[in-house]
C-alpha positions in Angstrom: 0.0 0.0 0.0 2.8 2.4 0.9 4.5 1.7 -2.5 1.3 2.5 -4.3 0.9 5.7 -2.4 4.5 6.8 -3.1 4.2 6.0 -6.8 1.0 7.9 -7.0 2.5 10.9 -5.3 5.5 10.8 -7.7 3.2 10.6 -10.7 1.1 13.6 -9.5 4.2 15.6 -8.9 5.5 14.9 -12.4 2.2 15.8 -14.0 2.1 19.0 -12.1 5.6 20.0 -13.1 5.1 19.3 -16.8 1.7 20.9 -17.1 2.0 24.0 -15.0 0.5 26.9 -17.0 2.5 26.6 -20.2 2.0 29.2 -22.8 2.9 29.4 -26.5 4.1 32.9 -26.3 6.4 33.7 -29.2 8.5 36.8 -28.5 10.6 37.9 -31.4 14.3 38.3 -30.8 15.7 41.8 -30.8 18.1 42.5 -33.7 20.9 44.3 -32.0 23.3 47.0 -33.0 27.0 46.4 -32.4 27.8 47.1 -28.8 24.3 46.2 -27.5 23.9 43.6 -24.7 21.4 40.9 -25.4 20.2 38.5 -22.7 18.6 35.3 -24.0 16.7 32.7 -22.1 16.5 29.5 -24.3 14.0 26.9 -23.2 12.0 23.9 -24.4 8.2 23.7 -24.8 7.7 21.6 -21.7 8.9 23.6 -18.7 8.9 23.1 -14.9 8.2 25.8 -12.3 11.9 26.4 -11.8 12.5 27.0 -15.5 9.7 29.5 -15.6 11.0 31.2 -12.5 14.5 31.6 -14.0 12.9 33.3 -17.0 10.7 35.5 -14.9 13.4 36.6 -12.5 15.9 37.2 -15.3 13.4 39.4 -17.2 12.5 41.2 -14.0 16.1 41.9 -13.2 16.8 43.3 -16.7 13.7 45.5 -16.5 14.5 46.7 -13.0 18.3 47.2 -13.3 18.4 48.6 -16.9 15.2 50.4 -17.6 16.9 53.4 -19.1 19.2 51.2 -21.3 16.1 49.2 -22.5 14.5 52.5 -23.6 17.8 53.5 -25.4 18.0 50.1 -27.1 21.2 49.2 -25.4 20.0 46.0 -23.7 17.3 43.5 -24.4 15.8 40.3 -23.0 14.4 37.7 -25.2 13.0 34.3 -24.3 13.1 31.7 -27.1 11.7 28.2 -27.4 14.4 26.0 -29.0 11.6 23.7 -30.4 10.3 26.5 -32.6 12.0 27.8 -35.8 13.0 31.2 -34.5 14.5 29.8 -31.2 16.3 27.0 -33.0 17.8 29.5 -35.5 19.0 31.9 -32.9 20.2 29.0 -30.7 22.2 27.5 -33.6 23.8 30.9 -34.3 24.8 31.2 -30.6 25.8 27.5 -30.2 22.9 26.8 -27.8 20.9 23.5 -27.9 19.4 23.2 -24.4 18.1 25.4 -21.6 20.4 28.3 -21.4 20.6 31.8 -19.9 23.1 33.7 -22.0 24.4 37.2 -22.0 25.8 38.3 -25.3 27.7 41.3 -26.4 29.3 41.1 -29.9 31.3 37.9 -29.9 31.4 37.7 -26.1 29.0 35.1 -24.5 28.5 34.7 -20.8 26.6 31.6 -19.7 24.8 32.1 -16.4 22.5 29.1 -16.6 23.9 27.4 -13.5 23.5 30.6 -11.4 20.0 31.1 -12.6 18.9 27.6 -11.6 20.8 27.8 -8.4 19.5 31.1 -7.1 16.3 32.3 -9.0 13.9 30.4 -6.8 15.6 30.2 -3.4 17.8 33.3 -3.4 16.4 35.8 -6.0 18.4 38.7 -4.6 21.6 36.7 -5.1 20.5 36.0 -8.7 20.0 39.7 -9.2 23.5 40.4 -7.9 25.0 37.8 -10.2 23.3 39.2 -13.2 24.3 42.7 -12.3 28.0 41.7 -11.8 28.1 40.1 -15.2 26.2 42.7 -17.2 27.5 46.0 -15.7 31.0 45.6 -17.2 29.5 45.0 -20.6 27.4 48.2 -20.4 30.5 50.5 -20.4 
């Protein structure tokens, strides 16, 4: 009986993770000018709560920390689904084929995926600090 209960609990958890409010939102990537900073969050169609939180926190951080630079067109945030044509195309161009949080300026690429998944849910302030420490030097 206990095994059946544990298996049922595991199944319910997995179903909840993979069906939690998915959307088919298709943001278009920003075509940047030389010197611009682009922040990309690449994801798959099926996403867990943590994946969605990484995207939401990264977007919030960019909008909060760099509001003026967004208006000036100096920084952008784009979320792309790697299972759709646009996401796959941009991902191929940047050498990305799995979930990735990437900061790009010209030929420079900074991958902060690990930090995103480590801090976005449990320590969002730390995640903000990491993003700021990686992006600020690129904005000069």
